[in-house]
Each structure stands twice: as C-alpha cells, then as structure tokens.
N, C-alpha and C positions, 0 to 999 in steps of 0.2 A: 560077640564074635571078635576075635582078636585080629588086629592088622599088623601084628608084629612081623609077619613074613613079607611085607611090601616095602619097597623103597619109597621114601618120601620125595615128592616132586617140589619144584620152586613155588614159593608163594606169590612171586611177582610175575605178572604176565610178560611174555616176550615182546620186544619192540615190534610194533606192527610194520612200521616202515623203517627198515634199516637205513643207516646213514649212507648216503650215496657215495661218500668217499671212502667208506670202510667196507671191505669184503669180509664175509663171515669166515671165521677161523675154527668153528665148531666141527669136531670130527664125529662121525657116527659111533654110538656106544655099542660095544660088543657084549655078549652075554658072558657072565662070570662062570668059572668052572665049579665053584662051590658057593654056596650061599644058602641061607635059611629061607624059610617062607614057602607058602604053598605054590608060589609061582616058580619055585625051583631056582630062583636066582637071588643073588645077594643084593644088597643096597647099591644103587648107582652113584658115581662120583659127581660132585657139583660141576655144572657147565662153565667152562672158562669164558670170561668176557673178552671182547676185542681190544687190543692195545694199539695205540698210535705208534707209528715208527719213531724211533728216537731221533731228535733234532741234532743235526751236525753242529758241533761247537763252532761259534763265530771266530773268524780270524782276528786277531788283535791288530788294530791300526797303529802305524808308526806314530809315535808321540809328536815328533817334530812336524810331520805332515799335518797331523790333526791340529796342531797349534797354529800353523800358518794359515790353513784353510779357515779355521775358526776366526782368527784375527781379521782376515780379509773379508769374510762374510760380515763381521761386526762393523768394519769400516764402511762397507758398502751400504749397510743399513743406516749408519749415522749420516753418511754423505747424502743418501737419498732423502732422509728426513730434513737435513739442512737445505738441500737444493730446492725441494718443492716449496719450502717456506720462503727462501730467498726469492725464488721465482715469483711467488705470489706477491711478495712485498714490492719487487721491482715492477711487476705488471701494474700494481696499484699506483705506484709512483708515476709510471709512464702515463697511465690513464689520467691521473690528476694533472700532470704537466701538460699533456695534450689538451685536456679540458680547459685549463687556465688560458693557454694561448688561443684556444678556440673562441673563448668569450671576448678576447681582446681584438679579434680580427674585424676590420671595418668592411663596408661594402666594397666589392671589387673595383668599382668606378673610382673610389677614393685613392686607389693605389697606382693608377696608370701613369700619372705625371709626378715623379718623385724628385724633381730638380730642386736644389737649394736656391737657385737663382735663375733669372731669365736669360734670354739670348740677345745678342746684338748682331744685326746683319748690316754690313757696310756696302753701299753701292757707289759706283763712281759717277762722274758727271754725265755719262751716257746712260745711266740707269742699270748697268750690269753689276752683279755682285762680284766683289773682289776679296772680301774677307769676312770671316765670322769670328765673333768673340762670345764669351760666356757659354752657357749650357744650351746647345741647340736642341729644340724639341719641335718636330714638325707637326705634331698632333697625335692624339691617341689612335692606336690601331688595335685590332683584335686578331686572334689566331685565324679567324675566318675571313678577315678583310685583306690581309696581306697576301702576297703571291704564294701559291701552294708550294712553289719551289723554295721560297725562303723558309716556310714552316718545316718542310721536309729536311732542308739543309741543316737547320738548327738541331732538330731531333737526331739526325744521323751523326752529327758532330758531337753534340753535348750529352745526349742521353737516349740511346736507341731503344731502351726499355721503358721510356717515359710513360706510355699508356698502360703499362702492366705492373708497375710497382705501387707501393702505398706511400710514396714520398721519400723513402730511404731504400737504397739497393744494397743489401748485404753482399751480393755477388760483386757489385761494383767496388765496394769498399775493400773487400778481400783482394780483388785484382789490383787495386791501386797500391795497397800495402805490399803486395808481392813485387810489383814493379819498382816501388821505392827502395825496398830492401835490396833488390837485384842490382839497382843502380848506385848502391852505396850510400843512400840517404836514410834518414830516420823514417819510421813507418808513416808519420803524418806530414812528412816534408816532400814537396813535389806534387805528384798526382794525388788528388783528393778523393776521387771516386764519388764526387757529389752529383746528385741528380739535378735536373733542371729545377725541381721544387726546392731543393736545398740551396741552390744558387740564388733563387728568388728570395728565399728567406734571408740570405746574406745581404742581398740588395736592399731589402726592407729593413735591415739592421734589427731583425727579429722584433719589429714593432716599435723600436726606440727612436724617437724623433730628436732632432738637434735642439739643444738648449744651450744658449750662450753662457748661462750661469754654471753649467756643468762642465763644458769643454772650453778650453782656452781659445780654440779656433775650430773652424770647420774641418781643417786637415786632421786635427786630433780626433774629431768625431768619426771621420772616415777611417782613420787608422784603427780605432776601437772596433768599428763595424767589421773590419777585415781581419781581426785577430783570428788565429788558427789554433788556439789551444784546444785540448781535449774537452774541457768544460764548455767552451764556446760552441764546438761542433755538436756537442750533446744538445745544447739549447736549440741550435739550428735544426737538428733532427726532429725535436719535439714540435717546433714551429712548423716544419715542413709537413709533418703528419697532421697537424691541426688544419693546415691549409688544404690538405687532401680531403679532409672531412667537410670543410666549409665551402670550398670552391670546386668547380669542375676542372678537369684537366685542361680544357681549352682556356678557361679563365686564368689559370695559373700561367699557362704559356703566354697569354696576352699581357699579363703583368711583366713577365720576363722580357718580352719583345719591346715593351715601352720603356723599361728602366735600364736595360743593359747598356753600358757605355761601349761605343763602337768607334772610338778614336776621332780625331779632328774636332773635338768639342761637341760631337753628336751623341745625344742620349736617345736611344730608341731607334727602331727600324725606319720610321718615317724620316726622321732627321738625317740618318745616315744615307738613305736612298737619295734624298735631296742634295746632301753635302757632296757625295761622290759621283752620282750619276745624273743629277738634275731631273729626277722623276719620282713618282709616288711608289711606295713600297708594294702597292698592289700590282704594279706592272713590271716587276723585276723578272728577268729571265734566269735560267739555271746558273749561268756563270756569275752573274751579278749577285744572286742569292748566295752562292757558294763563297764569294768574296766577303760578304757581310758576315756570314756565319763563321768564317775563318778568323774574323777579327776578335771574336769573343775570348779567345785564349790570351791574346796580348794586343789589346786595341791600339795602344800608342805606337809600339814598334812595328806592327803589321799594317797600320793605316796606309792605304794606297797613296795618300798625299805625302806620306813620309818616305815610303819605299815601295813603288808600284810593282817591281819585279818580285820582291819578296811576298807581297800580298797575293800576286797571281799564282805563285808557287804553292802557297797555302790553300788557295781556292781550288787548285788542281787536285790536292789531296781530298778536299771535301767532296768534290765531284766523284771521285773514286768510291768514297764511302757511300754516297747516294746511290750509285749504281750497284754496289755490293749489297745494299739493303733493299733494293727493289724500287727505289723512288725514281730512278731513271733507267731507261732501256740502254742497251749497249750502244745503239746508234745515237741516242740523245747525249749520252756521256761523251762519246767521241766528238760529236759536233760542238759541244760546249768546250771541250779541251782545245779544239782547233781554233776557237775564237774567244780567247780570254777577255774578261771584262776590262774596260778602260775607263779612265776618268772623263767626266764631262769637260767641256771647254772652260767653264767657270772654275771647276775644281783644279784644272791643270795650272791655272794662274798662280804663280808663287810671288808675284810682284806686289809691292805696296805694304809689306809687313811693317816696316818702320813707320810708314804714314798712318796705318791703321792704329798702331799702338799710340801714336801721338794724338790722333783724333779722340781715341778713348780717354786719354788723360785730360783732354780739354773740356769734355762734357761733364755735366753734373753726375755725381756718384750714384744718385738714386735712379738714373737712367742708363748708366753704363756699368760701373763695377758692382753695384749692389741692387740692380734692378730685379724685380720679381716678375716683370712683364717681358714680353718679346718685343724688341725695339728694332726699328729700321732707321738707319742714319744715311742720309744722302750727303755726299762729300764733293769736294772740289777736285778730286784726283782725276788726272787725265792718263788713262792707261798707256797711250802712245808715248807720252812724255816720261812716264815712270819707267817704261821699258828702255827708252833712250838713255836715261840717266844710269840705269843699272848696266846696260851694255857698254856705255862709255867707261864706267868704273872698271869693269872686267877687262876691257880692251887695254887700257893704260897699264893696269897691274900685270897683265900677261906679257906685254911687249916692252915696257919701259921701267918697271920696278925690279930691282935686283931680287933674285931668288933668295929666300930666307929673311927678307925684310919684314919687320913687324909693324911698319908704319901703317896707320889707319887713315881713312879719308871719309868725308861726308859731302853730300850734295843736296841742295835745296833748289827747286825750280818754282818760281812764283810769278804770278801776273802782277801788273803794276798796282792793282787794287788790294793786294795782300793775299789773294787766293792762292794757296799752295797747290801746285799741280803735280809735283813729284817730290819724293824724299828718299834719300839713301843714307842710312845712319852708320854705315861701316863698310869696309871693303868686302865683307861677305854679304852677298845679296840673296834675296829670296828667303829671308828668315824673319822671325818675329819674336817678341818677348825677350829681346836682348838689349844691351846698352845702346841707346840711340845717341850717337855723337853729334847729330844735327840739332838736337834739342836739349840734351842733358849735359853735354860737355861745355864748360865755360873756360875759354882759353884766351890768352893775350892776343889782341887784334893786330898789333904791329901797325904798319903803315896803312892798313886798310881803314884805319880810323881817320886819316888825314882829310878825306873829303868833307868831314863835318867842320874841320878847322876852316877850310876854304869856303864852305857854304856860309859860315858866320861872317867871314870877311866880305863876300859878295853881297850878302844881305845888308851889310853896313855901307855899301857903296863902293867897295874896291872893284877894280877892273881886272880881268884876267891878264891884261897887259901891264899892270902895275909891277914894279920891280922890288926886289929885296936882295940884299947882299948875302951870298953864301960864303961864309968865312969862319975861321976858328972863333968859337963863341963860348963865353962862360957867364954865369949869373949866380948871384948869391941867393940861396934858398933858405929862408928863415928856419932855424932848427936843424938844418942839414948841412949847411956850409956851402961852399962853392960847387957848382955843378957845371960840367963842360960836356955837352952832348957832341957826338960826332956823326958824320954821314956813314952809311953802310960801307962805302968804297974807301973811306978814310981820306978822300980828296975833296977839294972845294972848287966851285965853278965861278965864284965871284958874283957879280950882279946878274940876276936872272929874273925873268918874269914869273909871276905866280903860276902861269901855265907850265912853264918849264920846270919849276920847282916841284909841282905835283907829278908831272910826267916822269921825272927821274927820281921821284920819291926822296927828295933831299930833306934831311932832318933839320938842319939849322934854320932854313926859311920857315918850316912848319912851326918850330918853336917860337920864332920871332913874331910870326903872324898871330899865333895863339896868344902870346903875351900882349901884343898890340891891341887886339880886339877885346881881350879880356877872357880869362879862363872860365869865368862864370857864364859868359855868353856861349862859349863853345860847349860847355857842359849842358847848358839848357837846350841848345840846338840838337845835340846828339840824343839827349833824353827825349825830347819832343819827337824826334824821328823814330823812336822806338827802342833805344838802347836802355833796357830796364835794369841791367846789371849795374852794380855800384861802380862809379868812375872815380879814379884818383883825383885828388885836388891839386897836386903839384904840377909844375911845368911839363913834366914828362908825359902828362896825359895826352899832349899833342902827338906823341910818338906811339900811341896805342899800348901803353903799359897796363891799361885796365883790361878786364876780361869780359867777354860776352859770348853768347852762343851763336852758331852759324845762322840759326833761324832769325835771331834778333838783327844781325848784321844784314842779312838778305832783305828783311822787311824794311830796314832803314834805307837801303839803296833803292827799294821800290818807291819810296817817297820822293827820291830825287828824280826818278824816271817819270813819275806821274805829274810832275810840275811843282813839287814842293809841299805836298800834303802828306801828313803821317798816315801810316796804315797799321792795322792790327792784323798780323798774319792769322789766317783761319783755314780750317779744312772742313768744318761741319757747316753744311748748308741748312738742313732742317732735320728734325727728329719726329718720328711718328711711332705709334704702336702698330705692330704687325697686323695687317688686315684692315686698318683704319686710314681715313683720309685726312683727319684733323691734324694739323701741325701743332705739336706740343712745345716745340722750341725751334727758334730760328738761329741764323748765324750770329755770332758775337764778334765778327771781325769786319774788315773793310776799310775804306778811306775815312780818315778822321779829320781833325782840324789842320789848317794850313800852318806850316812851320816857317817856310821862307817864301818870298814872292816868286811867281812863275818865271820872271826874268832872271832872277838869281839862279833858280834851278836850271833854266835853260843854258845859262853861261857855264854852270858847273858841269853839265852834260858835255858841253863843248870842250871844256878842259879835260874831262875824263876820257874823251875820245882820243885826245893826244897821248894819253897814257898807253893806249894800244897801238896807235899808228906811229908814234915816235919814241915811246918810252919803255918802261920796264915790262909792260904787258904785251909785247910783240907776239908772243906765242899764242895769244888768244885770237889773233886775226881770223876773220872769216872771209872766204873768197867772194861772196856775193852781197855782203851787207855791212853796214857800219856797226861798230862795237865800241862801247864805252865801259870803263871799269877801273879797278885799282888793285894792285898787288899789295901784299902785306907779309912781312917776315918779323917775327917777334925776337926778343933777346935770345942770343945763342941758337937761333934757328930752331926753336922748340915748336913753333907753329908757323905754317905757311898758308897763305890765303890768296885766292883770287875771286873777287866778286865783280861781276859785270853784267851788262844788259844790251840787248838789241831794242828795237822799238816795241817788241811784243812781250818779252820775258826777261826777268832778272834771274840769274843763276849764281848761287854762292857755292864755293868749294873751299873746304878746309882740309889740311893734311897735318898729321903729327903723330906722336907716339902716346899711347895711353898712359905710360908711366912718366910722361912729361920730359923724357930725355931728348937731347938735341937730335934733329934730323941730320942725315949725312948727305951733303951736297944738294939740298932741296931749299929753294926759295919760292916765294909766291909767284914769281914770274916763270918758274920751271914747271914741275909736274902739276901743281894746281891749275895753272893756266892751260896746260894741255888737256887735263881732265875736263875743264870748262869748255874748251874748243870741241872736244869729241862729243860732249853732251849737246852743245848747241848745234853742231852739224846735224845731229839726228833730230833734234827738236824742230829745227827750221826746214828740214827736208820736205820739199814739195810745197812750201809756203812762199808767198810773194814777199819780196824784200821791200821794206819801207824805211825812209830815213829816220834817224834819231831826232827827238824833239830838242835839238841843240839850238842855242841862240849865240851866234858869233858876236863878240863885243865890237864896239866901234873902235877903229884904229886909233891909237894914242896920238896926241899932238906933241911933237918933240919939245916944244917950248915949256910945256907944263911939267912941274916936278913929279918925280915918281911917287908912287904910293898915294898921291892925292888925286889921281885920275878917277873921279867918281861923279856921278850925276848930282846936280845941285839939289834936286828934290829929295835925295836920299842921304844928304849930309846929316850924320847923327852925332857928330862929335864937335865940341867947341874947339877954339884955336889952341887952347892949352894942351888938350889931349892930342891934337894933331901934331904938335911939336914933339911930344913924348914919343909918338909913333915914329916920326921921321928919325929921331935920334936912335931909337931902338933898331930900326931897320937899316941904319947906316946912311941915311939920306942927308942932304945938306939943308 
C-alpha cells in the first residue's frame, strides 16, 4: 500500500507543557484546494515554532558619567578596604595600650593620698590654728563617706555623664573643641572636655611617680604631668579606660576626691572642708559643697581665703547646675543661694603670715619643708598682739605716710625671755610667702646700737651720772686717716652726763665712751646680747654703721629688759606628729647666759627711760605706763629705728626703703616711734601697768672727778688706763 497520498507529520512530539511566558502562535491549518493522495488533500506545511519578542536595544551611557561613577565606586571600595584594616589596627593598639596600663594599676587604696610631702599645722599660744603650710591632707575619704551634696556637686560641675561613659566622652570632647574654636582658641586650648576619669588620670600622672634623678625639681615633674599635647591626652585616655576596667565608678571618684587640689594648700575634700569650714567632708551642706566643687577649675584664684566673694559667685553657679540636673529641688537651691557658704573663724584669720614663715624657717627641714608626715607646731604667737601690730601698721600708713610713698616697715613684739608674740614683715599685712623685713633684711642700726656701748661702760663701773665732753672731735684711724664724726644736729652740748648723751643720741660722747672702754668689749657685749651679724671693727661701730636684722635687735633689747641675760628669739614651742602626743622637738630659744650684771642692766633701763621722757623718743610716750627705748637713724636717713619696752614687752620697729634709698623726713624718733606707740597702745590695752625694772644710780658726789664715779668693787682698770680714759673724755 502506498502512502504517497498522505502528508507526513512531525517526528518530534509537541511540548506537553508550553512555556508559561509564551503564548501559542500556531494557526489552524486549512484544507488545500488541490493535492494528491486518497485523502483528497495535499501535504501540510511545517508548524511554525514560537519566537521570543525582540529585545529593545540598550541605550548607550554617557562616557563621562560612566567614568566618574566607576572611579567613585573604585575609590569607595579602596577606602572601605583601608578603613576597616586601619580600624582593626587602631582597635588592636587601643586594646594593647589599655591592657598595658591595666596591668600597671595598683590597688585603689594606694592611690588615695598622692601628696609629695606632708603638712604643717601651726597653732598659737592659745591652741587655735592660725596657719597651714605644706600639703594639707585631712585623711582619706570615699565617694560614699563624703556628703552626698559634695559628690553631686562635683559630678554636676565636672562630668554630668560620669556614670554613663567608658572613661572618655566623645560628646564632651566634641563640645569642648566647638567652644574653643568659637572663642578663637586652638581646638585643644581652653576647654578640655575631660571626664572625671581623665582628670584623675592626670592627677595620677598616668602612673609615673616622681624621681629626683629624672626631674630637676618637683615643679618640673608637675609641669610634665600637666602637659596638654595631643600625645599626652591620648595616653590619659588609655589610662582612663584602663581605670574604668580596673575600678568601679565610685572608686575612681574616691581617688579624685582625695587627690584634687582645692586651694589654700588643701589636697582632697577632707583637708578642704577642715581648711575652709572647720568640719568634716561628711557634714558639708549644699552651699559648702558647691563652693568646694567650684574650686576645681581654678583652686588658687577661687579659694575663699583668697577671694570669698568670687568663690561664692562660683558656688552659686554650681548650685544652679545641681538644681538643673535634679540633685537639688527648686526650694533647696533657693535656700542655699540665700545663705552662701562662709569661712570658719579659723580660716578667716589672715594674721601671722610673716610669723608662720619665720617659724617654718627655724625648724628642721625634715619636719617642716621636706616632711612626709603631718606635723603640728605649737608656737608663741599671741593673736591679740599680732592683730595689734598689724592694726598699728595700717593705722599709721593710712593717716601719716604720704600717698605714693614706697617706704616699708617691720614690727616685732617679744617677751623678755625671747618669745616672739607678733611679727609684721612689711607694710602689707595679712600675707605670707613674701620677703620678711623683720628677719631677712639686714640694715644699718644707727644710734639704736648705742645702748650696747653704754651697757659696756656700766658693766665696767661707769655711772649714768658720769660726764663726757660733747665737742668737735677727730681721731686717727690706722689705714684710713683722720676721722671726725659729727652729731646729727651738727651742734655740740659741751660736758654732759652719760644719761643725757644717750637721751639726745649724741655721737661724739658715744664714740669717746666706746674708745675708752675698748671696742673689743663693746663688740663682745653686743654679740653676747644676740647681734649675730658681722660688726665693723672701726670706731664708727659705736654709731651703728654695722648691719643687723630687726629680730636680732629686738632680742638684744629683751636682754636689757630681763636684767642682763641674753635671749635667743624663738617662735616654736614644740613639734608633734598629727594625732600623737609625743613631743618630737622642743623650743630652741629662751634665756641664755648673763651678759652684764643686773645692776648695770637696771641702770641702763633707767637711762633709756630718759630717752623717751626727755630725749629723742618723746613720740613713744604712753599715757599710763613707763617706757624705755632708743631711736636710731642711719647714714643719710636710709634706715629709721625705734626699739623700746614696757615692763612686759619689747617692741622693735624699723622703717626704710627696699632699695636702700634715703627716707624723706623720717628719723627714728618720728614715724617708727609713732608706729611703736600705736602698737603698744593696743598691746597694753586692758592690762595693768607695772613699773620698769629700772635702777636709779646714786647721786654723784661733786668732789669726785667725772668719769671715775664708779663702785670700788667693780673697778676693772688700772691707773694707767684710767688716765687714758680721762684724757680721751676731756677730763682733768
């Protein structure tokens, strides 16, 4: 059978499941009009397969845009690859740095007291504190043991996010940089944005301890610790983060509260609370706490002992911050603002600064300047007398010294046994740490030296009634030629008694007496009485051409008052360690050996009383009691002195210019005598007047020759020396 008449079909089966995305495009086949085969139809056409629609041609991208986008994408990929690698390296370095400092951190208890030296507390003769020296440390406190107000005030002022950061506050740093730039400073100058933890790291000097072989001085060490370079701040940040890992927040705050300097020599909250308010840090009220917290930014200039009003203004700002951050209610803040903190009675005292400096200089260095312990020194200071001296100084300068004058003055008040009761080292009172003219200035004594000349004569048997001729006088000085001294008045009184010669401060009689008794003896008497400064060997020594300090001169006069025994001026009574009763050091002063006999001393007091009652010291008279003393004016009036005493106290006053230039219109009998009187009026106020220990000499017998009126038992010179004396004094 032939199949030639049939159309052949496809040999491949149709797709059973057509593609979902493709619709069939096959059309039904129609029958042909002609075609062979039994079926009566021609062969069928092959079925057309489905075609995908033609893809639209892509738009061509701009070459420049494509280049820029490609380059930017490449840069981003490079930047990302570098960034994550650098970040990883930095993170590793940070971890290593923090880890290193972490291993170096000691127990927290070892960090509470970081002072380089101990403290010295000075108390007066009544047992009250009047001065502090060294680094005060009242004892270790913790964040939980101090007043909650102090803790809150410190956080509100220094680091309000303290309990929420990891030791470094990026927000705080960014804010500080913004403020610094806005105020025209460098980004790291001014506000630092440091957290309390970072500040503590700085106080700890990032763990570096002082080494005398590395730093020239402690000041250099502190300066290095306070360096503010970027590298230093980076180290502090690492150290701070290590502290955050090692210690709790309250432990870090405790270190800060113990180490922070709060002015007035006080290190730590306890010392500051005692220094300014006389109480413990645990009992501080909000306004006191705010004042201490306010000191942290500028402890020296804001210290209430330095400027109370400024310190109170800063405390008011801190109180507002405490209220703003929820540490105080509105009512509490208003109550605190209405009653600002004030200083304790002890802290208000600004007297005795010169005295305290002097006492510190007299004690051993290992207990004063270089002590590692806390020391308490009991002194001879009398606060009433100290205030009297300072008030007298201020009174005279305000009322009697010309405006613009640069003349300085100094005062020493002393008991007859050498105990210094008050000291003013300059016209500016209530200060310390400055030049002390009472102890450090060595100036020509002028006629204030003459009592030692007459003390020598009286000791040798002269009488206050003996006479000497005041007349033009010259003598030959080996190596210098002829020397012709003159009286201050340029006039002469003829024959005068020794008492009159001293009362009117006549120079010629003083030189004659000195030469008669022997310069070597005068030198010895003055030295034995306490003039330790070098004395001139020439005849001008009798006129006070040598130099001495006011303290030396006042101490020497105390020997005259007490009956002729030398004294060593002293201010330190005893020294103990704080909290202990054992005395480690007693006084190094007081009455020493006898220099002249009591009768000679009594007669000299009698002569010196005439200086005030009849002579150059008239301005020193007191209305209710006897006074003895001596004026002194050096060459060209460069120095003016008045040193005198009542039965109870010796007071020395010096006046002069620091540059040693001459004073204008000032002599020892002028302003120094008035300062002395103003001082003594206050010193003796309310005390009973007692007579001076003066011994009046026996009246002279007219028949006896002058100069030889002396007691037989005290005749010390042979007949030849007596003749020399008579010739020198102008006698027959």
